[in-house]
PyMOL CGO cylinders between C-alpha atoms (Angstrom):
from pymol import cmd
from pymol.cgo import CYLINDER

trace = [
    CYLINDER, 0.17, -0.06, -0.19, 1.36, 3.40, -0.91, 0.3, 1, 1, 1, 1, 1, 1,
    CYLINDER, 1.36, 3.40, -0.91, -0.03, 6.55, 0.98, 0.3, 1, 1, 1, 1, 1, 1,
    CYLINDER, -0.03, 6.55, 0.98, 0.10, 10.07, -0.57, 0.3, 1, 1, 1, 1, 1, 1,
    CYLINDER, 0.10, 10.07, -0.57, 2.29, 12.43, 1.27, 0.3, 1, 1, 1, 1, 1, 1,
    CYLINDER, 2.29, 12.43, 1.27, 3.00, 15.67, -0.38, 0.3, 1, 1, 1, 1, 1, 1,
    CYLINDER, 3.00, 15.67, -0.38, 2.72, 17.68, -3.69, 0.3, 1, 1, 1, 1, 1, 1,
    CYLINDER, 2.72, 17.68, -3.69, 5.41, 19.83, -4.50, 0.3, 1, 1, 1, 1, 1, 1,
    CYLINDER, 5.41, 19.83, -4.50, 5.18, 23.20, -6.35, 0.3, 1, 1, 1, 1, 1, 1,
    CYLINDER, 5.18, 23.20, -6.35, 6.66, 21.42, -9.56, 0.3, 1, 1, 1, 1, 1, 1,
    CYLINDER, 6.66, 21.42, -9.56, 4.15, 18.74, -9.45, 0.3, 1, 1, 1, 1, 1, 1,
    CYLINDER, 4.15, 18.74, -9.45, 6.18, 16.11, -7.99, 0.3, 1, 1, 1, 1, 1, 1,
    CYLINDER, 6.18, 16.11, -7.99, 4.25, 13.79, -6.09, 0.3, 1, 1, 1, 1, 1, 1,
    CYLINDER, 4.25, 13.79, -6.09, 5.66, 12.09, -3.11, 0.3, 1, 1, 1, 1, 1, 1,
    CYLINDER, 5.66, 12.09, -3.11, 4.12, 8.79, -1.59, 0.3, 1, 1, 1, 1, 1, 1,
    CYLINDER, 4.12, 8.79, -1.59, 5.36, 6.33, 0.76, 0.3, 1, 1, 1, 1, 1, 1,
    CYLINDER, 5.36, 6.33, 0.76, 4.70, 2.63, 2.03, 0.3, 1, 1, 1, 1, 1, 1,
    CYLINDER, 4.70, 2.63, 2.03, 3.83, 1.26, 5.05, 0.3, 1, 1, 1, 1, 1, 1,
    CYLINDER, 3.83, 1.26, 5.05, 7.05, 0.19, 7.35, 0.3, 1, 1, 1, 1, 1, 1,
    CYLINDER, 7.05, 0.19, 7.35, 8.26, -3.03, 6.02, 0.3, 1, 1, 1, 1, 1, 1,
    CYLINDER, 8.26, -3.03, 6.02, 9.15, -5.81, 8.82, 0.3, 1, 1, 1, 1, 1, 1,
    CYLINDER, 9.15, -5.81, 8.82, 12.53, -4.91, 8.33, 0.3, 1, 1, 1, 1, 1, 1,
    CYLINDER, 12.53, -4.91, 8.33, 11.74, -1.26, 9.24, 0.3, 1, 1, 1, 1, 1, 1,
    CYLINDER, 11.74, -1.26, 9.24, 12.45, 0.22, 5.85, 0.3, 1, 1, 1, 1, 1, 1,
    CYLINDER, 12.45, 0.22, 5.85, 9.76, 2.72, 4.01, 0.3, 1, 1, 1, 1, 1, 1,
    CYLINDER, 9.76, 2.72, 4.01, 9.84, 3.09, 0.60, 0.3, 1, 1, 1, 1, 1, 1,
    CYLINDER, 9.84, 3.09, 0.60, 9.34, 6.84, -0.66, 0.3, 1, 1, 1, 1, 1, 1,
    CYLINDER, 9.34, 6.84, -0.66, 8.46, 7.04, -4.34, 0.3, 1, 1, 1, 1, 1, 1,
    CYLINDER, 8.46, 7.04, -4.34, 8.73, 10.62, -6.00, 0.3, 1, 1, 1, 1, 1, 1,
    CYLINDER, 8.73, 10.62, -6.00, 7.27, 11.09, -9.60, 0.3, 1, 1, 1, 1, 1, 1,
    CYLINDER, 7.27, 11.09, -9.60, 6.76, 14.32, -11.56, 0.3, 1, 1, 1, 1, 1, 1,
    CYLINDER, 6.76, 14.32, -11.56, 4.67, 14.19, -14.94, 0.3, 1, 1, 1, 1, 1, 1,
    CYLINDER, 4.67, 14.19, -14.94, 6.67, 15.14, -18.14, 0.3, 1, 1, 1, 1, 1, 1,
    CYLINDER, 6.67, 15.14, -18.14, 5.44, 15.58, -21.46, 0.3, 1, 1, 1, 1, 1, 1,
    CYLINDER, 5.44, 15.58, -21.46, 8.27, 13.91, -23.32, 0.3, 1, 1, 1, 1, 1, 1,
    CYLINDER, 8.27, 13.91, -23.32, 9.21, 11.20, -21.18, 0.3, 1, 1, 1, 1, 1, 1,
    CYLINDER, 9.21, 11.20, -21.18, 5.49, 10.45, -19.47, 0.3, 1, 1, 1, 1, 1, 1,
    CYLINDER, 5.49, 10.45, -19.47, 7.04, 10.64, -15.69, 0.3, 1, 1, 1, 1, 1, 1,
    CYLINDER, 7.04, 10.64, -15.69, 10.24, 11.24, -14.26, 0.3, 1, 1, 1, 1, 1, 1,
    CYLINDER, 10.24, 11.24, -14.26, 10.89, 9.09, -11.08, 0.3, 1, 1, 1, 1, 1, 1,
    CYLINDER, 10.89, 9.09, -11.08, 13.10, 8.17, -8.24, 0.3, 1, 1, 1, 1, 1, 1,
    CYLINDER, 13.10, 8.17, -8.24, 12.67, 5.77, -5.23, 0.3, 1, 1, 1, 1, 1, 1,
    CYLINDER, 12.67, 5.77, -5.23, 14.30, 6.33, -1.94, 0.3, 1, 1, 1, 1, 1, 1,
    CYLINDER, 14.30, 6.33, -1.94, 14.42, 4.00, 1.08, 0.3, 1, 1, 1, 1, 1, 1,
    CYLINDER, 14.42, 4.00, 1.08, 14.18, 5.24, 4.58, 0.3, 1, 1, 1, 1, 1, 1,
    CYLINDER, 14.18, 5.24, 4.58, 15.93, 5.30, 7.03, 0.3, 1, 1, 1, 1, 1, 1,
    CYLINDER, 15.93, 5.30, 7.03, 19.16, 4.61, 5.02, 0.3, 1, 1, 1, 1, 1, 1,
    CYLINDER, 19.16, 4.61, 5.02, 18.33, 7.10, 2.50, 0.3, 1, 1, 1, 1, 1, 1,
    CYLINDER, 18.33, 7.10, 2.50, 19.11, 4.76, -0.37, 0.3, 1, 1, 1, 1, 1, 1,
    CYLINDER, 19.11, 4.76, -0.37, 18.38, 5.95, -3.89, 0.3, 1, 1, 1, 1, 1, 1,
    CYLINDER, 18.38, 5.95, -3.89, 17.34, 3.84, -6.86, 0.3, 1, 1, 1, 1, 1, 1,
    CYLINDER, 17.34, 3.84, -6.86, 15.48, 3.75, -9.88, 0.3, 1, 1, 1, 1, 1, 1,
    CYLINDER, 15.48, 3.75, -9.88, 16.30, 7.61, -10.68, 0.3, 1, 1, 1, 1, 1, 1,
    CYLINDER, 16.30, 7.61, -10.68, 15.08, 8.72, -14.30, 0.3, 1, 1, 1, 1, 1, 1,
    CYLINDER, 15.08, 8.72, -14.30, 14.60, 12.23, -15.70, 0.3, 1, 1, 1, 1, 1, 1,
    CYLINDER, 14.60, 12.23, -15.70, 15.40, 14.32, -12.90, 0.3, 1, 1, 1, 1, 1, 1,
    CYLINDER, 15.40, 14.32, -12.90, 18.43, 16.39, -13.25, 0.3, 1, 1, 1, 1, 1, 1,
    CYLINDER, 18.43, 16.39, -13.25, 21.15, 16.70, -10.34, 0.3, 1, 1, 1, 1, 1, 1,
    CYLINDER, 21.15, 16.70, -10.34, 19.58, 19.96, -9.37, 0.3, 1, 1, 1, 1, 1, 1,
    CYLINDER, 19.58, 19.96, -9.37, 16.22, 18.37, -9.22, 0.3, 1, 1, 1, 1, 1, 1,
    CYLINDER, 16.22, 18.37, -9.22, 17.73, 15.42, -7.17, 0.3, 1, 1, 1, 1, 1, 1,
    CYLINDER, 17.73, 15.42, -7.17, 19.37, 17.97, -4.85, 0.3, 1, 1, 1, 1, 1, 1,
    CYLINDER, 19.37, 17.97, -4.85, 16.08, 19.53, -4.01, 0.3, 1, 1, 1, 1, 1, 1,
    CYLINDER, 16.08, 19.53, -4.01, 14.37, 16.05, -3.43, 0.3, 1, 1, 1, 1, 1, 1,
    CYLINDER, 14.37, 16.05, -3.43, 16.90, 14.35, -1.30, 0.3, 1, 1, 1, 1, 1, 1,
    CYLINDER, 16.90, 14.35, -1.30, 16.64, 17.76, 0.80, 0.3, 1, 1, 1, 1, 1, 1,
    CYLINDER, 16.64, 17.76, 0.80, 12.72, 17.30, 1.02, 0.3, 1, 1, 1, 1, 1, 1,
    CYLINDER, 12.72, 17.30, 1.02, 12.89, 13.98, 1.94, 0.3, 1, 1, 1, 1, 1, 1,
    CYLINDER, 12.89, 13.98, 1.94, 15.64, 14.39, 4.55, 0.3, 1, 1, 1, 1, 1, 1,
    CYLINDER, 15.64, 14.39, 4.55, 13.90, 17.15, 5.99, 0.3, 1, 1, 1, 1, 1, 1,
    CYLINDER, 13.90, 17.15, 5.99, 10.48, 15.39, 6.41, 0.3, 1, 1, 1, 1, 1, 1,
    CYLINDER, 10.48, 15.39, 6.41, 11.64, 11.77, 6.91, 0.3, 1, 1, 1, 1, 1, 1,
    CYLINDER, 11.64, 11.77, 6.91, 10.74, 11.80, 10.55, 0.3, 1, 1, 1, 1, 1, 1,
    CYLINDER, 10.74, 11.80, 10.55, 6.91, 12.45, 9.52, 0.3, 1, 1, 1, 1, 1, 1,
    CYLINDER, 6.91, 12.45, 9.52, 7.11, 9.62, 6.71, 0.3, 1, 1, 1, 1, 1, 1,
    CYLINDER, 7.11, 9.62, 6.71, 8.53, 7.23, 9.26, 0.3, 1, 1, 1, 1, 1, 1,
    CYLINDER, 8.53, 7.23, 9.26, 5.78, 8.10, 11.76, 0.3, 1, 1, 1, 1, 1, 1,
    CYLINDER, 5.78, 8.10, 11.76, 3.01, 8.00, 9.11, 0.3, 1, 1, 1, 1, 1, 1,
    CYLINDER, 3.01, 8.00, 9.11, 4.47, 5.09, 7.71, 0.3, 1, 1, 1, 1, 1, 1,
    CYLINDER, 4.47, 5.09, 7.71, 3.28, 3.32, 10.87, 0.3, 1, 1, 1, 1, 1, 1,
    CYLINDER, 3.28, 3.32, 10.87, -0.07, 5.10, 11.19, 0.3, 1, 1, 1, 1, 1, 1,
    CYLINDER, -0.07, 5.10, 11.19, -1.77, 4.22, 7.84, 0.3, 1, 1, 1, 1, 1, 1,
    CYLINDER, -1.77, 4.22, 7.84, -0.52, 7.39, 6.30, 0.3, 1, 1, 1, 1, 1, 1,
    CYLINDER, -0.52, 7.39, 6.30, -1.22, 11.16, 6.88, 0.3, 1, 1, 1, 1, 1, 1,
    CYLINDER, -1.22, 11.16, 6.88, -4.81, 10.92, 6.55, 0.3, 1, 1, 1, 1, 1, 1,
    CYLINDER, -4.81, 10.92, 6.55, -5.36, 8.19, 9.31, 0.3, 1, 1, 1, 1, 1, 1,
    CYLINDER, -5.36, 8.19, 9.31, -2.37, 9.69, 11.48, 0.3, 1, 1, 1, 1, 1, 1,
    CYLINDER, -2.37, 9.69, 11.48, -4.39, 13.02, 11.13, 0.3, 1, 1, 1, 1, 1, 1,
    CYLINDER, -4.39, 13.02, 11.13, -7.75, 11.45, 11.95, 0.3, 1, 1, 1, 1, 1, 1,
    CYLINDER, -7.75, 11.45, 11.95, -9.11, 12.22, 8.61, 0.3, 1, 1, 1, 1, 1, 1,
]
cmd.load_cgo(trace, "trace")
């Protein structure tokens, strides 16, 4: 199950999984692109291991890495509580 987390001002969507048995959480980022369809990247928390990066520039990735780093504590919390909506009581 993937839970919506955040949409950035450039339309990049960030979603995350539930916490896996090994304590890891998959964070998936994608942004629509006219030419390529979607740009995408995956980050595994808590180790910040990035994989499957396609279409994002080095500047894009620097920004996305900072967004994930600065919100990782929330993503990890929400991954154990059924996502943001569940954690917020919506």
